[in-house]
Every structure is written in C-alpha cells, then in structure tokens.
C-alpha positions in Angstrom: 9.4 6.5 4.4 11.8 4.9 2.0 11.4 5.5 -1.9 12.6 2.6 -4.1 14.1 3.7 -7.6 15.3 2.1 -10.9 14.8 2.3 -14.5 12.3 -0.3 -15.6 12.6 -3.8 -15.2 15.5 -3.4 -12.8 13.2 -5.3 -10.5 11.7 -3.1 -8.1 8.0 -4.6 -8.3 10.2 -7.8 -7.7 11.4 -6.4 -4.9 8.4 -5.1 -3.1 6.5 -8.3 -3.6 9.3 -10.4 -2.1 9.3 -7.3 0.7 5.3 -8.3 1.2 5.9 -11.7 1.1 3.8 -12.2 -1.8 6.4 -13.9 -4.0 9.5 -15.9 -2.6 13.3 -14.9 -3.1 15.4 -17.5 -4.9 18.0 -17.3 -2.4 18.5 -15.4 1.1 16.4 -14.6 3.8 13.3 -11.9 4.3 12.8 -10.8 8.1 9.7 -9.0 9.8 9.8 -8.1 13.1 12.5 -11.2 14.0 10.5 -13.5 11.7 12.1 -15.5 8.9 9.1 -15.6 6.3 10.4 -18.3 4.4 10.1 -20.4 6.9 6.3 -19.7 7.3 3.5 -21.4 5.5 1.2 -20.2 3.2 -1.0 -20.0 5.6 0.5 -18.0 8.1 2.1 -15.4 5.6 -1.5 -14.7 4.4 -2.4 -14.0 8.0 0.8 -12.2 8.4 0.1 -10.1 5.3 -3.7 -9.4 6.3 -3.0 -8.3 9.8 0.6 -6.3 9.3 1.3 -5.0 5.8 -0.8 -2.5 3.6 -0.7 -3.0 0.1 -1.3 -0.3 -2.4 -0.7 -0.9 -6.2 -0.6 1.5 -9.3 -3.7 -0.4 -10.6 -5.9 0.1 -7.7 -7.1 -3.6 -7.7 -10.5 -2.7 -6.4 -13.4 -5.0 -6.9 -15.7 -3.1 -9.5 -19.2 -4.6 -7.7 -18.3 -3.2 -4.7 -18.5 0.5 -2.9 -15.8 2.1 -1.8 -17.1 1.2 1.9 -17.0 -2.5 1.1 -13.5 -2.6 -0.9 -12.1 -1.0 1.8 -13.4 -3.1 4.7 -12.9 -6.2 2.9 -9.3 -6.8 4.7 -11.2 -6.4 8.4 -14.3 -9.3 7.0 -11.4 -11.6 6.0 -9.7 -11.3 9.1 -13.1 -12.4 11.0 -13.9 -9.0 12.2 -17.8 -8.4 13.1 -19.5 -6.7 9.9 -20.4 -3.6 12.1 -17.6 -3.0 13.7 -15.7 -3.2 9.6 -18.0 -0.6 8.5 -17.1 2.0 11.5 -13.4 1.3 11.1 -13.7 1.3 7.2 -16.1 4.7 7.7 -13.9 6.5 10.0 -10.3 5.9 7.5 -12.8 6.7 4.2 -14.0 10.0 6.2 -10.2 10.9 7.1 -9.1 10.5 3.6 -12.0 12.9 2.7 -14.0 10.4 0.8 -17.2 10.8 3.4 -19.4 11.7 0.0 -18.2 9.0 -1.8 -18.6 6.0 0.5 -21.8 3.9 -1.4 -20.0 4.7 -5.1 -18.6 2.0 -6.7 -15.0 2.3 -8.1 -16.4 2.9 -11.8 -18.3 6.2 -10.3 -15.1 7.4 -8.7 -12.5 9.4 -10.2 -8.6 7.8 -10.4 -7.6 10.0 -7.1 -10.6 8.8 -5.3 -9.9 5.3 -6.6 -6.4 5.6 -5.0 -7.7 6.6 -2.3 -10.2 4.0 -1.8 -6.9 1.7 -2.0 -5.1 3.1 0.3 -8.2 3.3 2.6 -8.0 -0.7 2.2 -4.4 -0.8 3.0 -4.8 1.1 6.2 -8.0 -0.9 7.3 -6.2 -3.3 9.7 -3.8 -0.8 11.1 -0.7 -2.2 9.2 2.7 -2.0 10.7 3.9 -1.5 7.1 2.4 0.2 3.8 4.0 -1.0 0.6 3.0 0.9 -2.4 4.2 -0.2 -5.8 3.3 3.2 -8.1 1.0 4.6 -6.3 0.5 8.1 -8.6 1.6 6.1 -11.8 -1.8 6.8 -13.3 -2.7 10.1 -11.8 -2.2 13.2 -12.7 0.4 16.0 -11.3 -2.5 17.3 -9.2 -4.4 14.1 -8.0 -0.6 12.6 -8.0 0.2 15.2 -5.5 -2.6 14.9 -3.3 -1.7 11.1 -3.1 1.8 12.1 -1.9 0.8 14.5 0.7 -1.8 11.4 2.0 1.2 9.0 2.2 3.0 11.5 3.9 0.2 12.1 6.2 0.1 8.8 7.4 3.4 8.1 8.0 3.8 11.0 10.4 0.2 10.8 12.6 0.1 7.0 12.3 3.5 5.8 12.4 3.1 3.6 9.8 6.6 2.6 7.7 5.7 3.5 4.0 7.9 1.9 1.6 7.2 3.2 -2.2 8.5 2.3 -5.6 8.5 5.1 -7.7 9.3 6.8 -10.7 8.5 9.9 -9.5 11.2 12.0 -8.4 8.5 14.6 -6.5 7.5 11.3 -4.4 11.0 10.2 -4.2 12.3 13.2 -2.7 9.6 13.5 0.0 10.9 10.2 1.5 13.4 10.2 4.3 15.3 7.5 2.6 15.9 6.8 -0.9 17.6 3.6 -2.4 18.3 3.2 -6.0 17.7 -0.5 -7.7 20.6 -1.2 -10.3 21.2 -4.8 -11.8 19.9 -6.4 -9.4 22.1 -4.5 -6.6 20.7 -1.6 -3.8 22.3 1.7 -3.6 21.9 4.6 -1.8 20.3 7.6 -3.9 20.8 11.2 -2.5 
C-alpha cells in the first residue's frame, strides 16, 4: 500500500492518471507487469485498464440512472462477462462491503459513504492487480472516511491487491506501508 502526498497542484492526480494509463507522460516510460504502456494502442490500454486496474475517485462517478449493483457490474459487462455471472460477482462484492440491503438503490438514494463503497465495489469487479484511489475520502466525514480507510486496508490484506492512494488525509497516509511526497514534480520518501 502506497500513499502519494503533496500540496494541491503538485501533480498527484496527474501521476495517478499516468500510472493508470489514463494519461500519457510528456517523457519517460511507464511499465506495468513488464509491459511498456506507451507502446500500447488505446484499445490495448483500455483492455488492460479494465482487467488489471481498479479506479476509485474522490467523486464517485457512479451512473445516476443505474442501481448500486448495475454500477458495480459495469466493468464485467464491458469485458464481455455473462450477465448472470456479472450479477453474481457484483452481489458477492457488495455483500462483502456491507451493502447487501442497498443493491437495488440508485446513487441518489445512497449516503456518501455508501456511494464510495459502490465505487470500491466497481473497482474490485474484475479482481484487479492494482487499485488507484484519488482522494477516496475527500468528500466524506471523518467517521465514514475511517470506514473507507479500513476497507482499503482490508482489501489489501485479504485480497493482496496493491493499493496506491493520492491523499491529503494524514490519517489515511500513515496506514499505508509506504508514503511518498511529491514536490515540484519529484518524488521523495515521506516518513
């Protein structure tokens, strides 16, 4: 588990987007499992993102017209997973995240913490190798933020998924195995 910290405007979100192959750097190389991401087509990158990387953003980016379950299973359906299998996986993940009573609720019917847990469920849908989280507790009260912190730690421990978090929240950062500070475009170890 890695926390990337730094002042507003330091480039933390940009770095996360480059790590997730959402943006391309102006120079340098980005490798994921020995694959040079800059040599990949947009189609290959989209496929790799869908299969290997889960994204959790500060603003949940849930589709308002779909239920929690439908939002969760979207990556599976995009990948071509059978609907029945996607629903079974999505239900299992949502139950694990304590949302068994909220499966058929739309985002507007969910609390902020519940919406963020649906976003985490969506990120877990394809059993990714990495979850990239950009200020995952930025819009949550401290109690709900702590619940999301605990959830990320549990996912890392139980499912052995790498978690990389961009955060201003020192309570989350100190729970990560490693912390780095981004200052003027350069990474520094943070203790």
